[in-house]
C-alpha positions in Angstrom: -141.2 274.1 -75.4 -141.6 277.9 -76.2 -145.0 279.6 -76.0 -146.0 282.9 -76.6 -149.1 284.7 -75.1 -150.7 287.6 -76.8 -148.7 290.9 -76.6 -145.9 289.3 -74.5 -142.7 287.9 -75.2 -141.6 284.3 -76.0 -140.7 282.2 -72.9 -139.0 278.7 -73.1 -139.8 276.5 -70.6 -139.5 272.8 -69.8 -141.9 270.6 -68.5 -141.0 268.0 -65.6 -142.5 266.5 -63.0 -143.8 268.1 -59.5 -141.0 267.5 -57.5 -138.4 269.4 -60.3 -140.1 272.0 -60.9 -138.5 275.4 -60.9 -140.1 278.2 -63.0 -136.9 280.5 -62.5 -134.9 277.9 -64.5 -137.3 277.5 -66.9 -139.1 274.1 -65.2 -142.8 274.0 -64.6 -144.5 271.2 -63.6 -146.9 269.0 -65.9 -149.3 269.7 -63.1 -149.3 273.6 -63.5 -152.0 275.2 -65.5 -149.5 275.9 -68.5 -148.3 272.3 -68.2 -151.7 270.7 -68.4 -152.8 272.9 -70.9 -149.7 272.2 -73.7 -149.8 268.2 -72.8 -150.8 266.4 -75.9 -150.4 269.4 -78.1 -148.4 270.6 -81.0 -146.5 273.5 -82.4 -148.7 275.6 -84.1 -151.9 275.1 -81.5 -153.4 277.6 -79.7 -154.4 276.3 -76.1 -156.5 277.6 -73.2 -155.0 277.9 -70.0 -157.0 277.7 -67.0 -155.1 279.8 -64.0 -156.6 280.9 -60.5 -156.4 284.5 -61.9 -158.1 283.5 -65.0 -158.0 281.8 -68.0 -155.8 283.0 -71.0 -154.7 281.5 -74.5 -151.1 280.9 -75.3 -149.7 279.5 -78.9 -147.3 277.1 -78.7 -144.3 278.0 -81.2 -142.0 275.5 -80.6 -141.5 272.2 -78.6 -138.4 270.3 -78.2 
């Protein structure tokens, strides 16, 4: 999936299980704040990410 936070470049990630997560390799956990926020949404949606440092919005650019 490709996402973009306002004012930042697009970022591409693959959502995986917690045991496979490795953000440096672009693999984020389905249990992470971004992973949780994006599940069950589609391209074009804007979602609120609730992170330990505060919340922010990202737009889902592309899935798959």
